[in-house]
N, C-alpha and C positions, 0 to 999 in steps of 0.2 A: 306288261300288258296282260299276260296270261294270269298272273297273280291277282290283278284287279278283277279279272273276269271270274275267277274262282271265288274271290271274296264276295262279289255281288250275287253270284249264283247261290252261295251258301247263305248269304243274308236273306235272299228272297225265300229260299226253302225254309229257313228257320223262322222267318217272320210269318210266312203263310201257315206253317204248322202251329206256331204259337198262337196266332189269331184264331185258328180253328179250335185249338184246345181251350183257349180262354173263353171263346163263345160257348162251347159245350159246358165249361166249368161254371160260367155265370148262370147258364140255364139250370145246371144241376144244383148249384148253390141256392137258387131260388126254390127248387124242389125241396132241398134239405131244410131251408128256412120255414117252409110251410109245414113240414113234418115235425120240426123241433119247436117252432114258434120263437118269438123274440127272446124269451127266457132261456130256452134250450140253446139258441145260438150264442147267448151270453155265456152259458156254461161251457159250450164247446170251445169258444174263443179263449176262455179262462184256461182250459186244459192245454190249448195250443200255445199259450204263453210259456208254459213249462216245456212243452215240446220243442220250441225254438231254441231254448237254452240247451236242452239235451242233445239236439241235432248238432249244434255248434261244438259241444264237447265231443260228440261221437266222431265228427269229421276231423276235428283238431287241426284245421288248416291244411289238410292233405289234398283237398280238391284244388285249391289255389296253387299249392306247391306242384302238383302234377301238371296243371295247365302251363305254369311258368317253365318248368324244367323240360317238358316235352317240346314246347315251342322253341326253347333255346337249343336243345339237342337236335331237333329237326332242322333248325336253321344252319347248324354246323355240320350236318350230315352224319351224326353219330348214332347209328341205328341201334347199336348195343346199349348205348346210354338211354335211348327212348324206352326200350323194353325194361331195363333195370329200374329206371325211375318209376314206371307204372307199378312194377312188382313191389318195390320198397314202400311206395305210398300206400298201396293196397294192404300190405302187411301191417303197417303202422295204423292205418285207418280201421282195419278189422279189430285190432286189439283195443283201440280207443272206443270203438262202437260197442264192444262187448262189455267193457268196464262201465260205460255210461248206462247201458241197458240194465246191468246188475244193480247199480246204485238206485235208479228210478224204480225198479221192480221191488227191491227190498224195502225202500223207504216211501213207498206210495201212500201208505196210511198217514204217515207224518206229514208228507207234502200236502196231501189233500185236505186233511182235517185241521192241521195246525197252521199251515202257510196259506193255502187257498181259502181256508175257512169254509169249505163246502165238501161234506162227506160224499156227495154224489159224484165227485171227480175221481175217486180212488180207483175204481175198476177201469176207467178210461186211461188213467196214467199207466197202469200195468199193461194195458193193451198196446199202447204205442211203444213201450219200452222194448217189446219183442222185435221191432223192426229196425232198431238203431244200428246194429252191425251191418245189416244189409243195405241200409240207406247210406251209410258211410262209404261202402265199397262202390255203390252206384254213383255217388258224387264224384269219386276219383276217376272212374271209367268215363263218365260224362266229360270230365275235364280233359281227359286224353283225346276223345273224339273232337272236342272243340279246338284243341291245340293243333291237331293235324288237319283241320278243315274237312272232316268227314261228318258233316252235319246230318246227312240223310239217315245214317245208321242210328245216331242219337235220337233223331226225331221219331224214327220207327219205334224205338223202345218207349219213348214218352207217350206215343199214341196207344201202344199196347197197355201201358200202365194205366192210362186214363180210362180205357175201355174196361179193364179189370176192376178199377176202383168203382165205376158206376154200377156195374153188374153186381158186384159183391155187396156194396152198401145198400143198394135197392133190395137185394135179397134179404139182408140182415134186418132192415127196417120194417119190411112188410111181412116176412114169412117166419123168421126164426126167433127173434128176441121180443120180450114184452114191450108194449108201446108206452112205457113210462119215460119220464124225463131222463132218469139215470141211464136206462138201457138204450134209449134212442141216441143219446150222445155216444155211448159205448159202441153202438152199431156203426156209426160214422167213423169213429177212431179205429176200430178193429178192421173195417173194410179198407181203410188207408194202409194199415199194417200189412194186410194180405197183398195189396197192390205193390207196395214198396218191396216186399220180399220177392215177389215174382219178377219185378223190374230188375232187381239185382241179378237174377238168373238169366234174364234176357241179355243184359249187358255183358255178363260173363261169357255167354256163348258167342256173341258177336265179336267181342274183343279177342277171344282165342282164335277165331277164324281170321280176323284182320291182322293180328300180330305175326302170323306165319311168314309174312313178306319180309320181315326184318332179318338181316343177316347178322352174324356175330362179329362183324367188323366194328371197331371203335373201342372206347374205353369207358369204364365205370368209375374211374378215379374221382374222388371228391364229391360224388353225387349224394351220398348220405349226409355229408356235412351241409351241402346246399339245401337239401330237404329240411333239415333241422333249422337252418338259418332263416328259411322262408316261413316254415310252418309254425314253429314254436312261438315266436313273438306274436304272430297273427292269432294263433290259437289262444294264447293266454289273454291277450287284449280282447279278442272276440268273445271269449267266455265271460270276461268281466263285463263287457258291453251287453251280452245276451242276458247275463244275470241281472244287471241293472234294468234291462228292458222287461224282464219277467217281473221284477219288483214293481215297475211302472204299471204294467197291465193288471197285476194282482191288486194294486192300490186303487185303480180307477173305480171298480164297483164298490169298494169299501168306502171311498171318499164320496162317491155319489149318494150312498146310503146316508152319510152324515148330513147331506143337504136336506134331508127330510123324506127321501124316497124309501119305500119298502125294499127288502132284499130282492124280491121278484122284479120290481120296477127298475131297480138299479141294474140288474143283470140284463133286462130287456133293452134299456137304453144303450148299454154297452154293446149288446149283441147287434142292435140295429146299425150302429156306427161302424164297429169293427168287422162284424160278420156279414153285413149286407151292403152298406154304403162303400166301404173301402174296396171290396172286390170290383165294384162298378168303376170307381175312380181309377183303379189299377188296370182295368181291362185294356185300354189302348196302349198302355206301357209295354205290351207284348212286342210291339214294333221296336221301341227304344231298347228294351232289354235284350232282344235278339241280336241287334247290332252291337250292343255293349259287350255281350259275351264274346263276340267275334273280334272286336277291336282290342281286347285285352292282350291276346298273343301278338297282334300286329304291333302294338305300342311296345310290347316287351322286346320284340326283335329290333325295332328302331332304337330302343334304349341301349341294347347291347352294341349296336353299330354306332352309337353316339351321333345319330343323324338329327341334329337339333332343328335345322330348317324344316325338314319333313315333319318332325313332331309338331312344331308350331302350326304349320299349314294344315295338318290333319286335325288338330284340335279345333282350329277356327271353323273348318268345314263341318266337323261333327257338332259343335255348339250351335252353329247357324241352323242346320237341319233340325236338330232336336228342339230348339226354341220355336221355330216356325211351325213345326208340327204340334208341339205341346200347347202353345198359346191358342191355336185353332181348336184343339180338343177342349181346352178350358172354356172357350166361348160356347161350344156345343153343350157342355155340362150345365152351364149357367142358364142357357135359353131353353133347354129341353129337360131340366131336372124333374119337373112334375110328371112329365110323360114317362121318363125312365123309371121313376119310382112306382108308378101305376102299372106300366107294361111288364116290368120284371118281377116285382114283388107284390103288386096290388096294394101298395102302401103309400099313402100321401106323406106319411112321416119320413119314410126313406127318401122320397123326392125332396122334401124340405132340407134334409141333412146333406143330400148330394149338392144342392145349390150352395149351402154354407161352406162345404169343404172344397168345392170346385176351384175357387181362385188360387189355391195353393198348388194346383196340378202341375203347372209349368216348372216351378222350382223343384218339385218332387222328381219329375222326370229328368231334369237337368242334373240333379244330384246323382241319380243312377249312373248316368254317362260319365260324370266327373270322377266318381269312385272307381269305375272300370279303368279309366285312363290313368289315374294315379297308381292303381295296383300294377298296371303294365309298366309304369315308370319306377317301380320298386319303392313306392311310397305307401305300401299296404298298412304298415304300422301307424303311419300318420292318419290314414283314413279311419282306423279303428279308434285312435285317440280322440278324433273329432266326434265320432259317434258316442264315445263314452261321456265326453263333456256335454253333448246334447242330451243324453239320457239322464244324467245327473240333474241337469237343469229342469228337465221334464218332471222328474220325481218331486223336486222341490215345488214346482208350480202346481202340480196335481194335488199335493198335500195342502198347499195354501189356498188355492183358488176354488177347487171343486166343491168343498163344503158350503161355500158362500154363493157360487154362481152355477152350480149343477152342470147340466149338459152343455150349456153355452160356454162355460168355463173350460170344459174339455176341448171344444172346438178351438177356443183361443189358444190352448196349449199346443194343439196340433200345428196351428199357424206359426207360433213362435219357434217351435221345434224345427220345422222345415226351413224357415227363413234363416235361422242361425246356422243350421247344418249346411245349407246351401252356400251361404256367405263364406263360412270357414273353409269348405271344400274347394270352392272356386279360388279363394285367396291362396290356398296352398298350391293349387295348380299354377296360378300366375307366378308365384315365387319360384316354383320348381322349373318352369319353362320360359317364363317371360313373354308369353303370348299376349296379344292385345284383345281385351274384351270390348266388344262394340255394342254399347248399351242402346244407342238410338236405332241401329239397323236390326238388332237381334231381339229387342224387347219392346221399345217404344212404338216403332212402326207396325210390327205384327199385332200389338195390342190394339192400336188404332184400327187396323184392318178387321180384327175380330169384332170390335165395337160397331163399326160401320156395317158389317155383315149382319149383326143382330138387328140394327136399325132397319136395314133393308127387309129382312124377314118380317119384322114387326109391322111395317107399312104394307107389305104385300098381303099379309094375312092368309096364308095357305092353310086349309083345314087339315090336310093329311100331313102328319108329323114327319113321315119318311121323305115325302117330296119337299117339305119345308127344310129339312136338314140337308137335303141335296142342294137346294138353293143357297143355303148358308155356306156350305163348303165351296160351291162355285164362286159365290160372291167374295169369300175370303181369299181365294186364289187370285181373283181379278184385282182386288184391292192390294194384295201383296205385290203383284206385278206393277200396278200403278204407282205404288210408293217406292218402287225400286228395290224391293227386298229379294226378288228372284231374278238373278242374272248370272253371268258366267263367273264373275269373281267371287271371292269368299266373303266380301263385305256386305 
């Protein structure tokens, strides 16, 4: 009972902090989009596609390895093993981060001019390279705090990092660097680098204080082999997946240009969807991602104990809650897309794309949860294999469809990608655990409830969008109860 209490408290803390940070970041992202413009957001997103690959190589699976090992050693009471696991993961992560930083820094010209086909990205590539060793260590220490359920300390560091990021980027954009497209993008990237570096320092100080409570009792036997067994397959497959993902994002503006757009317009369309629309779509996922990060070590411990019945019951409850929440969110995005686009970005085009992307939200959120459960059940390599298959399929579709169908073709690719990824991930989970997926109660009835809520709001015609959204949420809950979706059982 105490464990459940701790889990819920940590979930509430992590969710509240994530929502606050997401709210601030959406607001700040709107500020950045106004400073950079759609083309600048496209340029920034292009740089971030390489950044994602570099981060994956820098961490090299050590964040996941640290979470898994610390959770397992904590469950067995091996205090010495906990500290040794963190130390070894940190050492390996720092080495990998330094190597990744050196590669990006040295080859920035080649990557920017030859691969991204945009010379304006070079200075930004060198800027983010500097933070990779620090980001790698931060990821590992964050994994440690997640595994031992000390979420408050991790949340404190994330708030400090966010505050630093906002202050530094604002200073760089307005007071220090020229207001050109190249240096505006550089200001945002360099501000993130400063924030990530200081975040690593914060994590280090808190970890050194927290780890003093561990005694030297226990063993370190076999821990290095376990780190390698978890990290290396994940790292190699993740790097392949991230590399393919980078190719996908680099290819998007190139293929959009082939549809007849100018380079500026292609970057603008790409920037609106990836840099403006997707952060809004992802905003409510803070709740899902918070609990996803917490359930990974929980499922890891259940897997070690081979508690199959508890695993299946936990999956059912997790899926039900995730789908009831995410389908309601989907309805809100669809019915209030125009308002969100104008309110956040003063852009009707952003609102239009929010409405187009919204229907895929539920599958996207469910996939986050499914991936976390699979990683907890030692299926992390399978998760990456699915992501690789998905990304290869996306590259092919982007290459074939975007020149003919432009931006609408890209939206179609997003839909196909999320649907295929979701089906493959849930299918793997069903094969691994043999739990029962309840389509009617988890998808069909909540979708009907969201539709009826939208109809209710449409007929009431409330002028204030915030009051209208409140009525939508209330109606959704009432319809869920009426349809039997909310009751004590998991079904």
